[in-house]
C-alpha positions in Angstrom: 133.8 43.1 -5.7 132.5 40.0 -4.0 128.9 41.3 -4.4 129.5 42.0 -8.1 130.9 38.5 -8.6 127.9 37.0 -6.9 125.5 39.0 -9.1 127.3 37.9 -12.2 127.2 34.3 -11.1 123.5 34.5 -10.5 122.9 36.0 -14.0 124.9 33.3 -15.6 123.0 30.6 -13.7 119.6 32.0 -14.8 120.9 32.2 -18.4 121.9 28.5 -18.3 118.5 27.5 -16.9 116.7 29.4 -19.7 118.9 27.8 -22.4 118.2 24.4 -21.0 114.4 25.0 -20.8 114.1 26.6 -24.3 114.5 23.4 -26.3 111.9 21.7 -24.1 109.4 24.6 -24.7 110.0 24.4 -28.4 109.3 20.6 -28.4 106.2 20.7 -26.2 103.7 22.1 -28.8 104.6 19.4 -31.3 104.4 16.7 -28.7 101.0 18.0 -27.6 99.8 18.1 -31.2 100.9 14.6 -31.8 99.1 13.4 -28.7 96.0 15.2 -29.7 96.1 13.6 -33.1 96.4 10.2 -31.5 93.5 10.9 -29.1 91.2 12.4 -31.8 88.0 10.4 -32.2 87.3 8.5 -35.3 84.2 7.3 -37.0 83.2 3.8 -35.8 80.0 3.3 -37.9 76.3 3.0 -37.0 76.5 -0.7 -36.3 78.7 0.0 -33.3 76.2 2.7 -32.1 73.4 0.1 -32.5 75.0 -2.3 -30.0 74.1 0.0 -27.1 71.3 2.2 -28.7 69.4 -0.5 -30.5 65.9 0.8 -29.6 66.7 4.4 -30.6 68.3 3.1 -33.8 65.4 0.9 -34.9 62.5 2.9 -33.7 63.7 6.5 -33.8 66.4 6.7 -36.5 65.9 3.9 -39.0 62.3 5.0 -39.8 63.0 8.7 -40.0 64.2 10.9 -42.8 67.6 11.2 -41.2 68.3 7.5 -42.1 69.4 9.0 -45.4 72.6 10.0 -43.7 73.6 6.3 -44.0 73.6 6.5 -47.8 76.5 7.3 -50.1 79.2 7.0 -47.6 77.4 8.9 -44.9 78.1 8.4 -41.2 74.6 7.9 -39.9 74.4 8.6 -36.1 77.8 10.2 -36.2 76.7 12.7 -38.8 75.0 14.6 -36.0 76.8 13.3 -32.9 80.3 13.4 -34.2 82.9 10.6 -34.4 82.3 8.0 -31.6 85.5 6.1 -31.1 86.4 8.1 -27.9 82.9 7.6 -26.6 83.1 3.8 -27.2 86.6 3.5 -25.8 85.5 5.4 -22.7 82.9 2.8 -22.0 80.0 5.0 -23.1 81.5 8.2 -21.6 78.8 10.8 -22.4 81.3 13.6 -22.2 83.1 12.2 -25.2 80.3 12.5 -27.7 78.2 15.4 -28.9 74.9 15.6 -27.0 72.4 18.2 -28.2 70.9 18.5 -24.7 74.2 20.2 -23.6 74.5 22.5 -26.6 73.3 26.1 -26.7 70.5 27.0 -29.1 73.0 28.6 -31.5 75.4 25.6 -31.3 72.6 23.0 -31.9 71.2 25.1 -34.8 74.7 25.4 -36.4 75.1 21.6 -36.4 71.7 21.2 -38.1 72.5 23.9 -40.7 75.8 22.2 -41.5 73.6 19.9 -43.6 70.4 21.8 -44.1 71.8 25.3 -44.4 72.1 25.2 -48.2 68.6 24.1 -48.7 66.1 26.4 -50.5 63.9 26.6 -47.4 66.6 27.1 -44.8 69.1 29.3 -46.4 67.8 32.5 -44.8 67.4 31.1 -41.3 70.2 33.2 -39.7 68.2 36.3 -40.6 64.8 35.0 -39.7 62.5 36.2 -36.9 62.9 32.8 -35.2 66.7 33.0 -35.0 66.6 36.6 -33.8 64.3 35.5 -30.9 66.6 32.6 -29.9 64.3 29.9 -31.4 66.4 27.1 -32.8 65.8 23.9 -34.7 65.3 21.8 -31.7 62.5 24.1 -30.4 60.3 22.8 -33.2 62.0 19.6 -34.4 62.9 16.4 -32.6 65.2 14.0 -34.6 64.3 11.0 -32.5 61.0 11.6 -30.8 59.0 13.6 -33.3 55.2 13.6 -33.0 54.8 14.6 -36.7 57.0 12.2 -38.7 57.4 13.9 -42.1 59.1 17.0 -40.8 60.1 15.6 -37.4 58.1 18.2 -35.5 57.7 18.0 -31.7 54.0 18.7 -32.2 51.7 18.9 -35.3 50.6 22.2 -36.8 49.0 24.5 -36.0 49.3 23.6 -32.3 53.1 23.9 -32.5 52.9 27.5 -33.9 50.2 28.5 -31.5 52.6 27.8 -28.6 54.2 31.2 -29.4 51.8 32.9 -31.8 48.8 33.2 -29.5 47.4 36.3 -31.4 47.3 34.2 -34.6 45.4 31.5 -32.7 42.8 34.1 -31.7 42.5 35.4 -35.3 41.7 31.9 -36.6 39.0 31.6 -34.0 37.1 34.6 -35.6 33.9 34.0 -37.5 35.5 34.4 -40.9 39.0 32.8 -41.1 41.2 30.7 -43.3 40.6 27.0 -42.4 43.8 26.3 -40.5 42.1 24.9 -37.4 40.1 22.6 -39.6 43.3 21.1 -41.1 42.7 22.3 -44.7 45.6 24.8 -44.5 48.8 24.9 -42.6 50.8 27.8 -41.3 53.7 26.7 -43.6 51.5 27.0 -46.7 51.8 30.8 -46.4 54.9 31.3 -44.2 58.4 30.0 -44.6 59.2 29.5 -40.9 62.9 29.1 -41.6 63.2 32.7 -42.9 62.7 34.8 -46.0 63.9 38.1 -47.4 60.4 39.6 -46.9 58.5 40.6 -43.8 56.5 38.2 -41.6 58.4 35.3 -43.3 55.6 35.2 -45.9 56.1 33.2 -49.1 55.7 36.3 -51.3 57.5 38.7 -53.7 58.0 42.4 -53.3 55.5 43.3 -56.1 52.5 41.5 -54.6 51.2 38.7 -52.5 52.2 35.6 -54.5 51.1 33.3 -51.8 47.5 34.6 -51.9 47.1 34.1 -55.7 48.3 30.6 -55.3 44.7 29.9 -54.2 43.0 33.0 -55.5 44.4 32.8 -59.0 41.6 34.9 -60.5 42.8 38.0 -58.6 46.4 37.8 -60.0 46.1 39.4 -63.4 47.9 41.0 -65.1 45.1 43.4 -65.9 44.9 46.3 -68.3 43.6 48.5 -65.5 45.3 47.6 -62.2 43.9 48.6 -58.8 47.0 50.3 -57.4 46.9 49.1 -53.8 46.7 45.5 -54.9 50.1 45.8 -56.6 51.8 48.1 -54.2 50.5 47.3 -50.7 49.2 43.8 -51.4 46.1 41.9 -50.3 46.6 43.0 -46.7 45.7 46.6 -47.5 42.1 45.5 -47.5 42.0 42.0 -46.0 43.2 40.5 -42.7 44.8 37.2 -43.8 44.3 35.1 -40.7 40.7 35.9 -39.8 38.2 38.7 -39.3 34.8 39.5 -37.8 33.8 40.8 -41.2 32.9 38.8 -44.4 35.7 38.4 -46.9 38.2 39.0 -44.1 37.8 42.8 -44.6 39.5 45.2 -42.2 36.3 47.2 -41.6 32.7 46.1 -41.4 31.3 48.0 -44.4 32.9 47.9 -47.9 32.1 51.6 -48.4 34.0 52.6 -45.3 37.0 50.6 -46.6 36.9 52.3 -50.0 36.5 55.8 -48.6 39.7 55.4 -46.6 41.5 56.1 -49.9 38.8 57.6 -52.2 37.9 60.7 -50.1 39.1 64.2 -50.2 38.3 66.8 -47.4 36.8 69.4 -49.8 35.6 67.5 -52.9 34.2 64.4 -51.2 34.6 60.9 -52.8 36.6 60.7 -55.9 34.4 60.3 -59.1 30.6 60.9 -59.1 29.4 62.4 -55.8 27.6 59.5 -54.4 25.5 60.2 -51.3 26.8 57.7 -48.9 24.1 58.6 -46.4 21.3 57.7 -48.8 22.9 54.8 -50.7 23.5 51.7 -48.7 24.8 49.4 -51.4 28.4 48.5 -51.3 30.7 50.1 -53.8 31.5 46.7 -55.2 27.8 46.4 -56.4 28.9 48.6 -59.3 32.7 48.3 -59.2 32.6 44.6 -59.4 36.1 44.0 -60.7 37.8 45.8 -57.8 41.0 43.7 -58.0 41.6 44.7 -61.6 39.8 44.9 -64.9 40.6 44.4 -68.6 37.7 46.6 -69.8 37.0 49.4 -67.4 39.3 51.9 -65.8 36.8 52.3 -62.9 36.5 48.5 -62.5 32.9 48.3 -63.7 33.4 45.0 -65.5 
């Protein structure tokens, strides 16, 4: 009986302790929430930032496109680095401000896309080849120390792109090439580096190579007689866009060999008149001059 009485007394004591603790546990979340709200950082304005970071502000912010964040009630520096009151009150405590050097590639990119993500050029970045290879905004852009001021690039094109795309650099060194190294074209004239819904991030459409006809308008058509590969496979079915060892950026050295890749049948020979390719050395395009499409001839004579 004495043992039972002791057990009951112990249980009662535990119950009293739990009852006394429960109200405290119920109050703690509210108290913590209130404290967190009091300690939450607030916007202090770019003028406060300038008191310590005057050189960065005047040389590497005020003269850049990001200075637009000061307009229409924007927060300037704090638009990217977050509210700075805790940083200021902490005497410049760097742990109380957002520093991009401490963020992961995904975190830094997410902050950039919070403003730029709805732009026409950047809306597909999450599905881009760059994003899937862990290349973020800060790998190519530097908000404060850009070498190319218009787009805040860490290095001017094409050198920036060549840092990763070494095969493209080799192609542009071929005898026949688009004049990218000469500065007449840029990689971004043909590619949307922030992502597209098409392959190779090319500025094109599914029915053809829109970016090619931007310069080569005479090849666009529409034509009465279309050359099927031009509309289905695009310009790259015959041409290498970056550069080639062959004139007109052709994939093979002789035009005839290129044409016969499609216009040859094992038994019948070339489609159409049976040209003797061993005896005739003129290119097919000597006669079929309008090979990209014609309004008069279904065999592209004129």
